[in-house]
TORZA-916844 format. One record per residue (C-alpha): residue in three letters; residue number from 1; chain; x, y, z. Coordinates in Angstrom, 3 decimals, decimal comma, padded with zeros to 6 digits. Layout:
<pts>
PT residu num chaine       c1       c2       c3
PT    ALA NUM      A        X        Y        Z
...
</pts>
This chain:
<pts>
PT residu num chaine       c1       c2       c3
PT    MET   1      A  025,338  027,085 -029,609
PT    LYS   2      A  021,528  026,499 -028,962
PT    ARG   3      A  022,088  022,696 -029,557
PT    ILE   4      A  024,471  022,587 -026,969
PT    GLN   5      A  022,398  024,180 -024,302
PT    LEU   6      A  019,490  022,152 -025,067
PT    LYS   7      A  021,664  018,877 -024,937
PT    HIS   8      A  022,583  020,043 -021,548
PT    ARG   9      A  019,418  020,748 -020,518
PT    LEU  10      A  018,124  017,474 -021,206
PT    LYS  11      A  020,768  015,514 -019,463
PT    GLN  12      A  019,925  017,556 -016,455
PT    LEU  13      A  016,138  016,370 -017,107
PT    TRP  14      A  017,223  013,057 -017,275
PT    SER  15      A  019,400  012,571 -014,148
PT    GLU  16      A  016,782  014,750 -012,143
PT    GLU  17      A  015,431  012,407 -009,433
PT    SER  18      A  012,984  014,349 -007,574
PT    GLY  19      A  009,817  012,981 -009,151
PT    GLN  20      A  010,883  009,218 -009,030
PT    SER  21      A  010,084  008,946 -005,054
PT    THR  22      A  006,192  009,751 -006,017
PT    THR  23      A  006,467  006,878 -008,847
PT    GLU  24      A  007,681  004,395 -006,524
PT    TYR  25      A  005,235  005,152 -003,616
PT    ILE  26      A  002,457  004,669 -006,241
PT    LEU  27      A  004,068  001,285 -007,560
PT    ILE  28      A  004,304 -000,077 -003,751
PT    LEU  29      A  000,628  001,049 -003,072
PT    SER  30      A -000,474 -000,548 -006,195
PT    ALA  31      A  000,979 -003,555 -005,253
PT    VAL  32      A -000,313 -003,637 -001,828
PT    VAL  33      A -003,940 -002,900 -003,150
PT    MET  34      A -003,220 -006,121 -005,539
PT    ILE  35      A -002,488 -008,379 -002,708
PT    ALA  36      A -005,406 -007,261 -000,559
PT    VAL  37      A -007,677 -007,786 -003,488
PT    LYS  38      A -006,251 -011,212 -004,201
PT    PHE  39      A -006,589 -012,272 -000,603
PT    LYS  40      A -009,772 -010,458  000,537
PT    THR  41      A -011,802 -013,748  001,188
PT    THR  42      A -009,044 -015,143  003,221
PT    ILE  43      A -008,519 -011,894  005,202
PT    THR  44      A -012,190 -011,480  005,607
PT    LYS  45      A -012,551 -014,867  006,997
PT    LYS  46      A -009,478 -014,606  009,622
PT    LEU  47      A -011,121 -011,424  010,764
PT    GLU  48      A -014,531 -012,751  011,020
PT    GLY  49      A -013,297 -015,459  012,994
PT    ILE  50      A -011,082 -013,010  015,256
PT    VAL  51      A -014,311 -010,910  015,969
PT    ASP  52      A -016,437 -013,833  016,650
PT    LYS  53      A -014,032 -015,150  019,213
PT    VAL  54      A -013,544 -011,780  020,811
PT    GLY  55      A -017,206 -011,306  020,934
PT    GLY  56      A -017,844 -014,967  022,600
PT    ASP  57      A -015,256 -014,210  025,115
PT    ILE  58      A -016,923 -010,905  025,857
PT    GLU  59      A -020,145 -012,572  026,044
PT    SER  60      A -019,102 -015,403  028,300
PT    ASN  61      A -017,077 -012,869  030,735
PT    ILE  62      A -020,100 -010,911  031,031
PT    GLY  63      A -022,413 -013,653  031,781
PT    THR  64      A -020,115 -014,786  034,778
PT    ASN  65      A -020,297 -011,401  036,435
</pts>
């Protein structure tokens, strides 16, 4: 009798999916972090270019007023 109950409980635990969403979020987050680390220099250069352009535009507009 105990063996059947244990087997039934193990089947319930195996089919339970409540903890899987957390694992999926961790996997997705780790993939995003790996991509960000891989392309860190490229992203940094692009952001620096954008900031420099915006800064230059602001300076040129302030200088004309």
